[in-house]
Structures are given as C-alpha cells and as structure tokens.
C-alpha positions in Angstrom: 97.4 116.2 118.9 93.7 115.4 118.1 93.2 112.6 115.7 94.1 113.8 112.3 92.2 113.1 109.2 93.4 113.0 105.7 91.4 114.9 103.2 92.0 116.6 99.8 93.7 119.9 99.7 91.8 123.0 99.3 92.7 126.4 97.8 92.5 128.0 101.4 95.1 125.4 102.5 97.8 126.9 100.2 99.5 129.2 102.8 99.5 126.4 105.5 101.0 123.9 103.1 103.8 126.3 101.9 104.8 127.0 105.5 104.7 123.3 106.2 107.0 122.4 103.4 109.3 125.3 104.1 109.7 124.2 107.6 110.0 120.4 106.6 112.6 121.1 103.9 114.3 124.0 105.6 114.2 126.1 102.3 111.7 127.3 99.8 112.5 124.9 96.9 109.7 122.4 97.6 106.9 125.1 98.3 108.0 126.8 94.9 107.8 123.4 93.2 104.3 122.7 94.5 103.1 126.3 93.5 104.6 125.6 90.1 102.9 122.3 89.6 99.6 123.8 90.6 100.0 126.6 88.2 101.0 124.2 85.4 97.9 122.2 86.0 100.0 119.0 86.6 98.4 117.9 89.9 96.3 114.7 90.0 96.1 114.2 93.6 97.0 116.4 96.5 96.3 115.4 100.0 96.7 117.0 103.6 96.9 115.6 107.0 94.4 117.9 109.1 94.3 118.2 112.9 92.9 120.9 115.3 96.3 122.2 115.5 96.5 122.9 111.7 97.9 121.0 108.7 100.5 118.5 109.9 101.4 116.8 106.6 101.0 117.0 102.8 101.6 114.7 99.8 101.3 115.5 96.0 100.9 113.1 93.0 101.5 114.9 89.6 101.0 113.5 85.9 104.2 111.9 84.6 102.9 109.8 81.7 105.0 107.2 79.9 103.8 106.9 76.4 100.0 106.6 76.6 100.1 105.2 80.1 98.7 107.2 82.9 101.6 107.4 85.4 102.0 109.8 88.5 105.1 110.9 90.3 104.9 111.3 94.2 106.6 114.5 95.2 106.7 116.0 97.8 105.8 114.3 101.0 106.1 116.2 104.2 105.1 115.8 107.8 105.6 118.5 110.6 108.6 117.7 112.7 106.9 117.6 115.9 104.6 114.5 114.7 107.1 112.5 112.6 107.5 108.9 113.2 104.1 108.3 114.2 103.0 106.5 110.7 101.4 109.8 109.5 103.5 109.9 106.3 102.8 106.2 105.8 99.1 107.1 106.1 99.4 110.0 103.5 101.3 107.6 101.0 98.6 104.9 101.4 95.7 107.3 100.9 97.6 108.9 98.0 98.1 105.5 96.4 94.4 104.8 96.7 93.4 108.1 95.3 95.9 107.7 92.4 94.3 104.4 91.6 90.8 106.1 91.8 91.9 108.7 89.3 93.0 106.0 86.8 96.7 105.9 87.2 98.5 102.7 86.2 101.7 103.5 88.3 103.4 105.8 90.6 107.1 106.9 90.4 109.1 108.3 93.4 112.6 109.3 94.0 113.3 108.8 97.7 114.6 106.5 100.3 114.2 102.8 99.1 114.0 101.5 102.6 111.0 103.8 103.3 109.3 103.1 100.0 109.7 99.5 99.7 107.0 99.0 102.4 104.5 100.5 99.9 105.6 98.1 97.3 107.9 100.3 95.3 110.9 98.7 93.8 113.7 100.1 91.6 112.4 101.4 88.3 113.5 99.6 85.3 113.2 100.7 81.6 112.4 104.2 82.3 114.1 107.2 80.8 113.5 110.9 80.3 114.6 112.4 83.4 118.4 112.8 85.0 117.3 110.8 88.1 115.9 107.8 86.1 119.3 106.0 86.6 119.5 106.8 90.3 119.2 103.9 92.8 116.4 105.7 94.7 114.4 106.1 91.5 111.4 103.6 92.1 108.1 102.4 90.7 104.8 100.7 91.8 102.3 99.4 89.5 98.8 100.0 90.6 97.2 97.6 88.4 97.2 94.0 89.8 99.1 91.6 87.4 100.5 94.5 85.2 104.2 95.6 85.3 105.1 99.3 85.4 105.0 100.8 81.9 108.5 101.2 80.3 109.5 104.1 78.1 110.2 107.8 78.2 108.6 109.6 81.2 107.4 113.0 80.8 107.6 114.8 84.1 105.7 118.1 84.5 107.9 121.1 83.3 108.1 122.4 87.1 110.5 119.9 88.0 112.8 121.6 85.5 113.7 124.0 88.4 115.2 121.0 90.2 117.9 120.5 87.5 115.9 118.4 84.8 117.0 119.4 81.3 114.6 119.7 78.3 114.1 116.2 77.0 114.3 115.4 73.3 110.9 115.4 71.6 109.2 117.1 74.6 107.3 120.3 73.7 109.1 123.4 75.3 108.0 124.2 78.8 106.2 127.7 79.1 
C-alpha cells in the first residue's frame, strides 16, 4: 500500500465509503446511517484515508449539542480489514479531533471500546442524558477545550441515530 493521506471526504467518495462501511461492519446499517446523517445535514467533519488502492478508512463526526454547547459525536470509524492494526484508525481519530476543534466543537462523544478510545483521552461520560446509550459503560467523552470539563445536560443526537434504536426524547422536535 502506498502511503495513505487523510483528507476531507468528497461527494464522489460516497460509493467507496459505503462499500468500505458495508465491508467493515458486514451489513448495511452503518452505510445507511452515514447516508441518513448526510441527508439530515448533521455532519460536521468527515474524513477519509486515501491511498492509490482507494479509500482505506473513514471517520465521521456529527453535531450532538448539549444545551448551547457545540458537541460532536464520533461515529462511525472504519478501516479496511487488510490494513487494520497499522495505526490508521488512530490517525483518522487524531485528525478528526483536530478538525473538530477547528470547527469550534467543545467536546466529542463516542460509544466505543473504552480501552481503544482512552488513548485519545476519552473517559466515561458523566452527567449526560438524552440517548439510551448514555448510561452504557462504553459511552465516553473528551473535552476539546483545555481546562474545561465536558458539558453536562441533555445531548441531542441527529435524528438518523433513531434507526439504531434511539427513541424520541422529551422536548426534542420530531424527526422528519
């Protein structure tokens, strides 16, 4: 594999991203989620890992505000099976966190393996409600503002996450 580079996703990447997600997750749920998040306009940061062989990785960060605080949700992260365990996923996450800071996010949330995400500074999320997974031990948060805690309160995930089992939240506008 040639040296890959991380860059923002482009419209013409859509089919390759869907194929990567379908392969990485062995079903179409993640690619359907990504398509729905794009349609909803919820995407704040979307990066790909590009090599001569094609797209080898993808990460997305979507708006998930807590009150007035600009918070993003990291989901999904995927790396092609044949290039895993080479630090490419970590490179995508690092680049995504920098891009998240650059777009003004105060924090990032993730539902994922605590051992994996701890390396980036994620810790168990505290004081956040509004989604069924908020109490899950794999629900984590990372402040992007030095010296500031992750905002507390009700998180408002994009409506597209409802396809993953999220019920309507009290006080939220109905999803289209």
